[in-house]
TIBA-688972 format. One line per 3 residues: number of its first residue (from 1); their letters; for each residue x, y, z of C-alpha. Coordinates in steps of 0.1 Angstrom, whole numbers. Last residue first. Layout:
<marpas>
NUM> a> X,Y,Z ~ ...
</marpas>
This chain:
<marpas>
510> ptc> -134,107,-19 ~ -159,74,-11 ~ -149,39,-19
507> gps> -177,16,-14 ~ -171,-19,-28 ~ -207,-29,-18
504> aer> -212,-69,-27 ~ -181,-78,-21 ~ -177,-60,10
501> apv> -209,-78,26 ~ -189,-112,13 ~ -158,-107,27
498> glg> -161,-97,62 ~ -138,-65,65 ~ -128,-57,93
495> rpp> -89,-69,88 ~ -79,-64,49 ~ -94,-92,26
492> lgr> -73,-126,26 ~ -70,-145,-9 ~ -40,-159,-4
489> hsy> -26,-146,-33 ~ -39,-113,-27 ~ -29,-110,9
486> yev> 11,-123,-6 ~ 6,-99,-34 ~ -3,-70,-15
483> vqk> 23,-71,13 ~ 46,-74,-17 ~ 41,-43,-36
480> pve> 42,-21,-5 ~ 73,-38,5 ~ 91,-30,-33
477> alv> 99,8,-27 ~ 119,-3,14 ~ 151,-9,5
474> cka> 154,20,-22 ~ 134,44,-3 ~ 148,40,26
471> lat> 189,44,13 ~ 174,74,-1 ~ 160,88,29
468> psa> 196,83,44 ~ 213,106,22 ~ 232,98,-2
465> nkl> 270,97,-5 ~ 268,64,4 ~ 242,50,-14
462> erf> 260,31,-43 ~ 281,19,-13 ~ 252,1,7
459> pvf> 246,-23,-17 ~ 212,-32,-21 ~ 190,-65,-24
456> qvi> 156,-67,-23 ~ 146,-102,-20 ~ 107,-114,-9
453> drl> 95,-122,-52 ~ 68,-144,-47 ~ 59,-182,-55
450> ape> 97,-191,-52 ~ 108,-216,-77 ~ 113,-256,-65
447> grp> 145,-264,-85 ~ 162,-288,-62 ~ 187,-264,-49
444> srl> 157,-236,-48 ~ 149,-217,-75 ~ 146,-174,-75
441> vgd> 128,-162,-103 ~ 141,-142,-131 ~ 170,-109,-128
438> dgd> 143,-93,-104 ~ 145,-123,-79 ~ 172,-107,-57
435> lvq> 187,-136,-43 ~ 208,-136,-76 ~ 219,-103,-67
432> mdt> 238,-118,-39 ~ 264,-139,-59 ~ 276,-101,-74
429> fda> 286,-90,-36 ~ 323,-81,-46 ~ 334,-68,-11
426> ngv> 333,-31,-1 ~ 317,-23,30 ~ 281,-32,37
423> gvi> 253,-50,17 ~ 222,-46,30 ~ 196,-75,26
420> iis> 158,-65,25 ~ 139,-98,35 ~ 97,-100,29
417> mpl> 73,-119,50 ~ 37,-131,48 ~ 42,-168,45
414> rsa> 50,-186,11 ~ 82,-167,-2 ~ 97,-181,32
411> rvi> 98,-213,14 ~ 119,-202,-14 ~ 135,-180,11
408> aer> 148,-209,30 ~ 158,-231,0 ~ 180,-204,-16
405> tda> 193,-196,19 ~ 203,-233,20 ~ 226,-235,-12
402> mdt> 243,-202,-2 ~ 253,-212,31 ~ 288,-187,25
399> vvg> 265,-156,23 ~ 287,-131,0 ~ 304,-106,26
396> dtl> 298,-73,50 ~ 261,-84,63 ~ 235,-66,72
393> ill> 202,-85,73 ~ 166,-67,73 ~ 137,-91,80
390> iyy> 100,-74,72 ~ 73,-97,89 ~ 36,-90,82
387> qsa> 10,-87,107 ~ -27,-89,108 ~ -42,-103,73
384> egt> -63,-129,92 ~ -57,-164,86 ~ -43,-172,121
381> ree> -23,-198,100 ~ -5,-174,86 ~ 8,-157,120
378> aaa> 24,-192,130 ~ 42,-191,98 ~ 53,-157,103
375> vra> 70,-167,134 ~ 86,-202,118 ~ 99,-177,86
372> vks> 117,-153,110 ~ 137,-179,125 ~ 139,-198,93
369> iip> 157,-163,79 ~ 182,-163,107 ~ 193,-201,103
366> avn> 198,-194,64 ~ 218,-169,69 ~ 252,-185,69
363> tpg> 280,-156,77 ~ 313,-185,86 ~ 322,-169,108
360> ylq> 342,-153,135 ~ 338,-121,157 ~ 340,-128,196
357> vrp> 314,-113,217 ~ 310,-89,246 ~ 330,-55,230
354> lcn> 303,-59,203 ~ 267,-64,225 ~ 263,-32,240
351> qya> 267,-10,208 ~ 243,-30,189 ~ 218,-35,220
348> evv> 219,7,224 ~ 213,8,188 ~ 183,-20,191
345> gqi> 170,4,221 ~ 172,39,201 ~ 150,18,169
342> gec> 124,14,192 ~ 125,-10,225 ~ 143,-42,214
339> edd> 129,-73,210 ~ 149,-107,213 ~ 127,-120,240
336> epn> 137,-153,258 ~ 171,-157,246 ~ 179,-126,261
333> fni> 209,-118,253 ~ 204,-77,237 ~ 217,-91,202
330> afd> 201,-118,204 ~ 217,-151,190 ~ 213,-169,155
327> hsv> 241,-181,140 ~ 258,-184,170 ~ 293,-200,174
324> eyk> 298,-212,206 ~ 314,-187,236 ~ 302,-207,264
321> ppi> 285,-178,283 ~ 292,-156,262 ~ 291,-153,220
318> rag> 310,-168,194 ~ 300,-147,165 ~ 284,-154,129
315> fgl> 252,-143,134 ~ 233,-113,152 ~ 196,-110,163
312> asf> 173,-75,170 ~ 134,-81,174 ~ 119,-48,168
309> rkd> 95,-35,199 ~ 75,-1,185 ~ 41,-17,197
306> sdy> 23,-8,171 ~ 47,-15,144 ~ 37,9,114
303> dqc> 53,34,119 ~ 89,19,134 ~ 90,5,102
300> ieg> 102,43,86 ~ 133,47,112 ~ 142,10,110
297> vsv> 152,17,76 ~ 171,46,76 ~ 183,38,117
294> lak> 196,1,103 ~ 216,12,77 ~ 233,40,93
291> lye> 242,18,122 ~ 255,-9,101 ~ 275,17,79
288> npq> 293,35,108 ~ 278,63,127 ~ 299,95,128
285> ypn> 314,111,158 ~ 316,90,183 ~ 330,64,159
282> iyh> 321,26,168 ~ 337,7,149 ~ 318,-21,134
279> lsc> 328,-19,99 ~ 365,-21,108 ~ 388,3,101
276> snr> 389,24,131 ~ 399,-10,151 ~ 381,-18,182
273> pdg> 356,-32,165 ~ 381,-58,147 ~ 379,-64,115
270> nsa> 342,-72,96 ~ 359,-106,78 ~ 356,-118,116
267> tfd> 316,-124,114 ~ 292,-101,136 ~ 264,-100,106
264> iav> 237,-82,116 ~ 196,-92,111 ~ 170,-71,119
261> tfh> 136,-76,128 ~ 103,-51,121 ~ 67,-62,123
258> iqc> 43,-50,103 ~ 12,-47,120 ~ -25,-49,96
255> ggm> -49,-30,111 ~ -72,-23,81 ~ -58,6,79
252> iyd> -27,-10,68 ~ -46,-37,49 ~ -65,-9,27
249> lfs> -30,12,28 ~ -11,-16,12 ~ -44,-15,-16
246> yvr> -74,-41,-22 ~ -85,-48,-52 ~ -127,-62,-50
243> hfk> -136,-82,-82 ~ -174,-73,-89 ~ -192,-98,-110
240> lda> -219,-85,-132 ~ -241,-112,-164 ~ -269,-108,-185
237> liv> -273,-68,-179 ~ -302,-68,-207 ~ -313,-38,-225
234> ags> -350,-35,-239 ~ -365,-27,-272 ~ -370,3,-289
231> nky> -397,9,-257 ~ -432,20,-250 ~ -449,44,-277
228> srr> -485,45,-275 ~ -486,85,-266 ~ -461,88,-301
225> kqk> -441,119,-305 ~ -425,124,-271 ~ -418,86,-270
222> ykp> -404,90,-305 ~ -385,113,-298 ~ -368,106,-266
219> nvc> -355,67,-281 ~ -360,45,-255 ~ -343,9,-245
216> dwq> -366,6,-210 ~ -340,-17,-187 ~ -332,-48,-177
213> aqg> -315,-65,-145 ~ -344,-78,-129 ~ -330,-112,-111
210> erf> -325,-94,-71 ~ -289,-98,-73 ~ -287,-76,-105
207> vkq> -310,-52,-97 ~ -293,-43,-69 ~ -262,-44,-87
204> mea> -271,-23,-118 ~ -284,1,-93 ~ -257,11,-75
201> ftt> -235,11,-106 ~ -260,35,-121 ~ -285,38,-144
198> tfe> -296,56,-175 ~ -312,43,-206 ~ -309,46,-244
195> gif> -324,37,-281 ~ -316,31,-312 ~ -293,59,-324
192> dhk> -285,52,-362 ~ -252,50,-371 ~ -234,75,-397
189> grs> -197,59,-397 ~ -200,53,-434 ~ -201,15,-427
186> dyd> -234,20,-403 ~ -238,1,-369 ~ -273,0,-354
183> wvl> -266,22,-321 ~ -278,15,-281 ~ -267,43,-253
180> ckl> -261,35,-222 ~ -260,63,-198 ~ -242,60,-162
177> prt> -252,89,-135 ~ -224,87,-104 ~ -239,67,-74
174> eec> -217,41,-68 ~ -184,67,-69 ~ -154,49,-76
171> scl> -148,71,-106 ~ -178,56,-122 ~ -165,31,-145
168> ssl> -127,45,-150 ~ -127,38,-111 ~ -144,9,-109
165> svk> -119,-9,-136 ~ -134,-22,-170 ~ -138,-56,-180
162> fpe> -159,-68,-208 ~ -186,-97,-217 ~ -192,-104,-263
159> wvp> -225,-85,-268 ~ -254,-108,-271 ~ -275,-97,-300
156> nln> -316,-95,-300 ~ -323,-77,-329 ~ -292,-95,-351
153> nkv> -279,-85,-385 ~ -242,-81,-378 ~ -234,-77,-338
150> vet> -205,-50,-338 ~ -184,-49,-308 ~ -189,-30,-274
147> ryv> -179,2,-264 ~ -167,10,-232 ~ -165,42,-206
144> lql> -172,73,-226 ~ -170,101,-209 ~ -202,126,-209
141> gqd> -202,157,-195 ~ -226,172,-171 ~ -198,190,-151
138> dnv> -194,161,-126 ~ -190,132,-149 ~ -216,113,-162
135> ryl> -201,75,-168 ~ -209,66,-205 ~ -219,29,-217
132> elf> -215,22,-257 ~ -236,-4,-274 ~ -237,-18,-308
129> pds> -262,-35,-330 ~ -264,-41,-364 ~ -302,-36,-373
126> ksf> -320,-70,-396 ~ -318,-70,-434 ~ -332,-52,-460
123> ldk> -344,-18,-446 ~ -318,-11,-417 ~ -333,3,-385
120> ddl> -349,-22,-373 ~ -361,-18,-334 ~ -344,-39,-307
117> kra> -369,-66,-297 ~ -335,-82,-272 ~ -306,-68,-260
114> rfs> -278,-86,-241 ~ -250,-69,-219 ~ -223,-86,-200
111> lev> -199,-67,-173 ~ -168,-80,-155 ~ -162,-52,-130
108> ygn> -126,-38,-116 ~ -112,-34,-82 ~ -108,-4,-58
105> ngs> -82,21,-76 ~ -97,46,-54 ~ -68,64,-47
102> ide> -88,77,-19 ~ -71,65,14 ~ -89,77,46
99> aiv> -68,99,74 ~ -81,114,105 ~ -64,136,126
96> tit> -73,152,160 ~ -62,183,180 ~ -61,185,219
93> skg> -64,212,238 ~ -60,205,274 ~ -42,236,285
90> anr> -14,247,253 ~ 8,222,268 ~ 49,236,267
87> gfk> 69,223,243 ~ 90,254,235 ~ 61,274,221
84> lll> 28,260,223 ~ 14,223,221 ~ -14,211,211
81> prt> -19,173,227 ~ -26,144,198 ~ -54,125,183
78> vkk> -50,102,158 ~ -67,86,137 ~ -66,61,111
75> qav> -39,43,134 ~ -12,33,110 ~ -26,60,85
72> iqg> -20,84,107 ~ 15,75,119 ~ 29,73,85
69> ltc> 20,105,75 ~ 44,117,101 ~ 39,138,135
66> emg> 38,172,144 ~ 15,190,164 ~ 7,228,173
63> glf> -7,254,195 ~ -35,283,198 ~ -14,307,177
60> dde> -41,339,177 ~ -38,359,144 ~ -25,391,141
57> qcs> 6,375,113 ~ -17,346,106 ~ -27,363,72
54> fgs> -55,352,55 ~ -83,360,80 ~ -110,376,57
51> pgh> -129,395,84 ~ -95,394,109 ~ -96,385,144
48> tdy> -83,342,136 ~ -76,319,162 ~ -51,301,149
45> vef> -47,262,152 ~ -12,246,129 ~ -6,210,118
42> rlr> 26,200,112 ~ 34,173,87 ~ 69,145,83
39> qve> 66,126,54 ~ 90,98,62 ~ 95,78,30
36> efy> 93,41,19 ~ 55,39,21 ~ 46,73,2
33> ydv> 13,93,3 ~ 4,119,-20 ~ -16,142,4
30> tfv> -51,152,-3 ~ -70,176,21 ~ -101,184,37
27> ksf> -124,210,47 ~ -150,201,70 ~ -131,210,102
24> vph> -148,201,133 ~ -143,229,163 ~ -148,228,201
21> lss> -141,256,210 ~ -162,274,190 ~ -173,312,178
18> rvv> -169,311,143 ~ -152,283,126 ~ -130,294,94
15> etr> -120,274,65 ~ -94,250,68 ~ -56,256,56
12> gvq> -37,243,28 ~ -4,222,23 ~ 18,251,38
9> lhv> 54,244,29 ~ 74,239,64 ~ 112,240,64
6> rha> 127,222,89 ~ 157,238,112 ~ 133,248,140
3> sgm> 117,213,139 ~ 143,202,159 ~ 152,167,155
</marpas>
């Protein structure tokens, strides 16, 4: 992939650090992240001469580096040598890029307030209090976060508990000021002000833990006028629960590896590989559909697997030495280790395997699903969010063992794995859509429902004329959601986060 043909758009540039050979740049670049795309980034470093240094024309190029956003995210911190033109090393120079997730959907907070001895604002009955909670924005403006219901005729109201996301409560910054106002409701809309107090989410958590979550409800006017004025009552935080919601990035940046397995259909319906009409025909000029699907999906998954080794399996062929039919053989013919080095390794193993096997049948995929499920089950027992398994099944027809396949998928839905089926060729794939739980929950033959929807089915022909990136997008878009669903269901936090400490402080800095 020569970068010469690739047009780069400038996202931004850092400040200039003067007279330094080890600069640390303070500027932060914000980029949108998509798991299902290869997002290529280029970093270039210059020595600037000009006073404003706006154009790079007269600046000296000190070196550049290219990588994908997926690589940075998966490693959290990437250090690479800086390269000059034509890939020469720029001395011993390196560049380090550090990533942090700022999407800030970090969970939600459940709060419940009560008050006591509020000022009475009404002549013939007691006040009808309600409470408003505001966050103070950077420009000091107030943004309403929540307004409680009105409690009629009561100076010691207990308001209903409410839920609010951490981002709307305080933009995920726990020390951002929050303002609470208490009013006496008036049906004509002229509510009487009772009092207010200011706090932060961090303070709320601290005083609630210490059992002293109470604030004076103060009317500043009265405070100025009357020396003896203490308050217009008190507001008490009766309950505070914090529910942490983790994102796909939290798991990936916590070190969760995505292990990728590809399973290729070697049944006779594909046609003799030596014949140019065969779906397995190796055309020197144009990769066949199996290879296209494998490369476009694999290229994305490889950024998330630190050892870049992929399991590659075949099914539906008679294989050497005895030429018995197998529904789960290693295409490198090494039953001890079915892993290939990188996507290129899988492509080579596939090309070497074709002439050595006899295409046969039937199209049984349950054995391969069960094989990957056994590995995923062993991983599940570690009780850590450390390995998630994606099985890519490439097939030219409708599966023969539908009942067993449904059974295997329902069992796998309880494990850290997702299954992607790409239908290659022009068969009628109507029956395959059943496996994709989008039209209702998939059930096993005994009627047991899948715990989560883990199958994505895509007919390759619908994307034949689209770019390889379109296939990958379509196929992988649901994976992040499936990963989060699985670990949330199991109650597993990302690695490196002890649950108890993190519950107390959700921390999420932009």
